[in-house]
N, C-alpha and C positions, 0 to 999 in steps of 0.2 A: 510343452506345456506335462505337468507331470504330475502325480499323486504323492502325497507323502506320507508320512504317520505326521498324528496327531502328536501334538507337544503343547503341556502346560507353560504357560508363562509366569513369570513368578509375578503374583499383585503388587501395584508399585502402593506405599503406604497412604500418600496423597490424592486426594479423590478433585474433582472436577469444581473449582468454586460456583459455576453456574448452576450444579445439582445436586449442591452440598454431599454431607456422607450421613451415607444409608448402609447397615448393618448388609453383608451379602450372607449366604447360605450356602455356597459351594455350587450353585447353580447361578444361572441368567437370572436377576433381580429386576422383574418387571415393576415401574414405578408411574405412573402419571401424573402429568401436571405440566402449566404450561413453560415454554419453554420460548426465551430472548436471547440473540446475538449480541456481541459486544456492547453495541451500541445502540441496542435497542430498537433497530430500525426493523427486523426481521421477529417476527412470534409467530408461533404455533401452538395447537394445540395436540399433541399427536396422542392418538390414543393406550399406548405405553413406551417407558424408556427402559433398555436392557443395560447395565453395570454391568461389563463383562472381565471377567474375571482371569479366563483364560482364552487360549484358542481351541478348544475341545468344548469350552463352553456356547462359542458364539456357531461353529457349525453344528451343535445339537438346536440349537435358535434358528438357526438358517432350515434346515431340514424337519423341524418338529413345527414350523409356522406359516401362516400365510400372509399375501397381503404387503402391501408397500413395508418398504421400511428403509430407515437413511443414516449411514453411521456422522459421528458429529466430534468434533474436536473443542477448540476450543472457544468455537462462536465465533470467532474475527471475520471471517467474511462479510461483507455489506451485501453481495446479493442474492438472493431465494436459492440458494444449494440447498437449505436442509429443512426450511418447512413444508410437515405432512402432516396427515388427519392417519399417518399410518403409527409405526415405531420408530424411534430413534435407539442406537447401539453408544453405548457411550465406549468408549476406545482406551479411557484414561490411565487403565491398570495395567494395560499389555508397554510398558514403559520403560528405561533405564535401559544398561546397556546388557546385553545378552551373550555378546560376545565378542570377543579382540584379538587383532591381529595387529603386534606391533612389528613385525618385519615390514608390510605391505602399507601400515598404516588404514587401517580399516575396520571398521566397527561394526556389530550387526545389534541394530535397536529394538526396543516395542515402540509398534508407530504410535503409540500415544505418548511416546514421550513430547515434551516442551521444550523449547529450541534453546526456553530460558535457563531451562535445566542442567541442559547440556554442555554448557561450556567450560563449569568447575567440574564435571567430570569424567571428557576428556582429559583435559590439561594434566587431571593427577596420573593418566596413564601416559603422558605426553605426547596426547595428541591435539591436535586445533583443527576446527571446520573451514574447508579452504574457501567459503564464503557465507554471508549471512544477511536474512533481510535488516530492514532496520529496525521492525519489532521484534520484541522473542515471545511472544505469547504464544504464536501457533503450536499443535503440533508437529510432529515430524508428518505424520500423514498429511494431515491437512495444507500443510506448506507444498509440500510436494503435487496434491490432489490438484493445487488449484492455479500450478507453475508462480508459485511466489519466487523474489528475486532478489538479489543485494544490486550492489553496482558496481562494475567493472569491465571496459570496453573488452577483454579477455578471458573476462570470466562469465560464467553461462549461468542458470537459474537453480536451484537447489535440488532439482530434482536432476541434473545431468551427473550429480554427483552421486545417485544411489547408483551400484553397479548391480545389485539384484534386489529383490523385495517375494515377498510372500503373501498373496493375494486369498480370499476364502470368496468363492464362487456364490452366489445367493441360492444355488440349488445346494448350499454345505460343500463343494468338494476346493480341497487346497492346494493349488497351486504353487511350485518355486519358479519363478522367471529372472531368466540372467540374462547375457549376453550370446547365448547359444540362439535365443531367437529374438535375434536386434529389434526387429518389427515389434513384434510381443512387448519386447521393455520398453520401446519410447513408448507405443503407445499408453501403454499402465503404469507409467510413472505420473503424467498429467493424467488423470483418469477420471476429476468430477465426481469422484465417490460412485459413480455409473457400469461401473465397470465389476463391483463388488465389495469386499471389506480388507483393505492390508490392517495384516496384522505383523510385519515384522519388514526391515529394511536392512540392506549393507551399505553403510555409506564411506567411498574414500577421503578421507582426511589427509592431513600431512602434520609433520611434527608442529610441536605448539613452537608457535612465532608471537613476537610483540607489533603491535603497529602502534607509528605516531599520526598522530589526528591534527590538520592544523585548518583554522577557522578564519574566514575573514570576509568583509564585504565589499564587494568592487562592482564599477556600473557593466549591468548586465551586457550592452552591449561587445563593452571591451572581450567579456570572457565568451561569448559566443564567438567573437570574431577566429577567436583561437580555441575553440574546446576541442578539436580534435586533437591538438597538437597535445592540451593539458592532459586528456586523456589519455591521450598513450601513453605519456610519461610520468601517471600516478599509478599506484593499483589499484585507486579508487578514486574517483575525480567526480562532485556533483556537484548543481549549482540551487539554492533554493530562491524563486524569482520572486521579491515581493511587490504585491502587488500596490499601485499608485507609486513606483515609483520607479526611478534609473537604474535602480541598484537589484545585487541578489547576496543573498548569503553566499558564499563560497567554502566548499567541502573536498579537501584534499586527506589521502590517508597511504602512508607507504610505509613496507617492515621497517624494523630498525634495533637494533640494537643498543641501544641509547634507555639508560633507565627509566624503571616507572614515575611517572610525574605529571604537574600539567604545571603549566604556565599562563598568567592572563595579563596582559596588557593594562591596568585600571585608568579607564576613562575617569573624564572630568565629569561630576553626578551632574545630570541636567536630565529631569524628566518632562515625559512628552507634553502635559501642561506647560509648563515654561518655556519650550519649542513651540506650542502652538501659540501660546501667548505673544510670544517677540514674532511672528510671523500676522498675527491680528488676524489667526484665525476664526470663523463664523463657529457657531453652536454645529450647524450640519453642514460644514464644508462641501464644497463642489471640488469634483475628481483633477478641477486645478488647484484647488487647494490643499488636500487630501497629496498630492503629486509634489508639493514644495515639501510639506511636514515630514510625507516616509522619505525624500532624499536628505534633509536636515538631519530628523533620525537616524538614518544608516550611515549618512558621514561618518558617524560620531562613534561607532562604530569598531572597539580597538580587536584585531587578529589576538589569538591566543591557542595554545599548543599542549598537546598532553601525549604520554605515552603509556599504553595498558597492554593486557594479553588482550591477544586478537577479539574473543568477544566480547570482552566489556568494553571496545571500541566501537566493533560494526555494529553492535545491537542496543537498544535504549528498551525503556520501559516507559508508554505511553500514557499515562494515567488519566489525561483532558482527552476524552471520548470523542468519535467524529463519524462521519459517513465519507467515504473515498470514491472517488470516479479515476481508474487509471487505464491510460491505452498507451500502447506500444505502436511508433512509426518508424519505417526506415530512415536509418541514422542521416540519412541527407537531407532530409527535411523535417529533420526535429526540430532546427533553428526558428523553420519558418511558421512552421505548427504552432511553438511558444509566442512566437514574438504574436498572430493572428491571437491565442486566447488571450496575453496582456492588453492587447488593444481593443478588443471587443468588450473586456470589463471594465476597459476605461469608456469608452462611447457610450457604451447602454448604461454605466453608474452602477453597476451591481455592489450592491453591500454587502461585499466579502474580505476581513481580513486576515483570511487563511493565504500563507506561503505557498506558493507553486513547488515542483520538485520535478528537476529535470536532469536526467543522468543516462549513461548505455548499459546496455547489457549483449554481452556476448550471442551470436548465433548458436543453436544447437537443432538436433534432428528429435526432440520428442514432439507427434504429431501436435499435439495441441500445445504448444510454446509456443508465449508473445513474438519469440525471438526465433521461431521455429526459420531456418533458410542455410544461405550462406554468408551473409553481412549484419553482421550488428544492428540494432535497434536503438531508439531513443525510448524511454519511457517517460510521458509526463504525469501526473497527478494533481487533482485538485482537490480538496475537501470541503465539508463542512460540518460545523460543531454538532452532534447529536441530537444537542437541544432544539438547534433549526432545521426547519423544509427544507431540503436540500435538491428538492425538485427542480423547481425553476433555473437558478444557477446551472444545476448540471444540464438541462434539457435545452438551454444557453449553448454550453461549451460542445458540447457532445457533439454536433455536427463537423464539426472543426475538424477531431480529431479521423470523422469519416473521409470526410476532405482527401488527407492524406492518409486514409489506406490502412487506419489505424485497427491493432488488434487488440481488443479488451482483455483485458487483465480477470480471469474468473470468479475470481474474489468479491471483487469491487463492481459497485452502480451499473448497468447497460443496459441498452435496451435494443438490442441486435437481436434479428430473424433469423430463423433456420438458414434462406434462400442465402443472407450477407456473409454469415457464418462458413459458407460453404464455400464461400466464394476468396475469402478470407487465409480458411487453411487449408491448403492443396491437399492434405489426408482427413480431410472431414470426414467425409464416405469412405473411409476403410475404419475410420473411429467407429463409423455408426453399424457397421458390419459389423464389427468386434463385438459391440456392444449387444447387440441383438443376436451373436452366438451365444454368449455367455449369460446373458439376462432373458430370453426368450418373453417370459412374462412379465416383462419391463418392473421387477419389484423394486429395482433399487433407482425408480423416477420417482419424482414428484413433478406437478406444475410446471414451471419451470423447466428441468430439463426435456420435460415429455415436449414444449417447446421449442428448446433447442435441438432437440434430435428428430423432431416431427415424426413422435412414437405414439 
């Protein structure tokens, strides 16, 4: 830990759509209005919101204000990490590439940079991110703070590619954190916004590259029977099990030198209505009838292939809003856990249409990472449309994750308590001690975090 001179970042020309554009004045500008996350499932009425244009403004704000304060990125977390009646700090202006190292394929980024904006910027300097999550709306700081990850049994969560970061503590001190203090780095990368506010990160990348994506449908049990081998033979491999179906959508991604393009074999056009009619389904189909329809539909899905620059293959824009629960379980029990979830949906006739998501993530050393430890983890996600009440569905499925030793994604819905989390994360108590050291007054805590850390 060390104090460094304060430095002003270049302000981004684009501000978060969540907060609108309003004129700054060279100092942090306070604005009071209601806040909601991307899905609308989390809301609050903060005392004020500060649109930070530089690190100097942030340190001044923290030194000259009192009371609770929470950082906010894109608002893509579904758990109540942000809601506060104190102040929100918006870091969107701390964005873009601040420095680059072409020899080592590293860049220093403003922590408010959006993942979706970085792909083209990195490609322009001959670099590509080693891995990316499926959705590209998050800020870098928000993604690493919640343990956000992509797919790949040999690829770790996004936080693992951060070689150093700059943290402004709640008392306004500035710390540079790197591998010279590995414990501190492993604690600070997945930090839940509870240690302070990250203003910049240095990220390990690689040379720019292309990927080939292949998508097809296959019987779920056939894929699960060979999942370990398939995951090991592809750079990225995952499935999207269809509820009320024996099928999954399958996705493999591998590095390639093939030209950019897309190939899709067109199936004969068949509407869901005609399938339903041919199967003689009722207006309110039973689980067995839904199974017949889903299998008939899935069996007609044709494989497709596409090649593009890595970031265009790895991440997507999701415009249909939803709420999500995601847990990781040890890879050796992942398939069993998935089967139980699918069977529970069927047996209880839960009215849900969203596919599940099942994939592997490489083990890492970050204290609060879902995949902390020595072995890969399987992650399983369930979703509910934002317009629907997710609680009845999630409350039925969540105990299944607990049965298999599941760890929650910090940015997704979960109901675990302090005692349970202490059992699941070997370094959880160490993180709590560090949090108390850096934030003895608990300024960075909201009710949700106070409960998690028993503070």
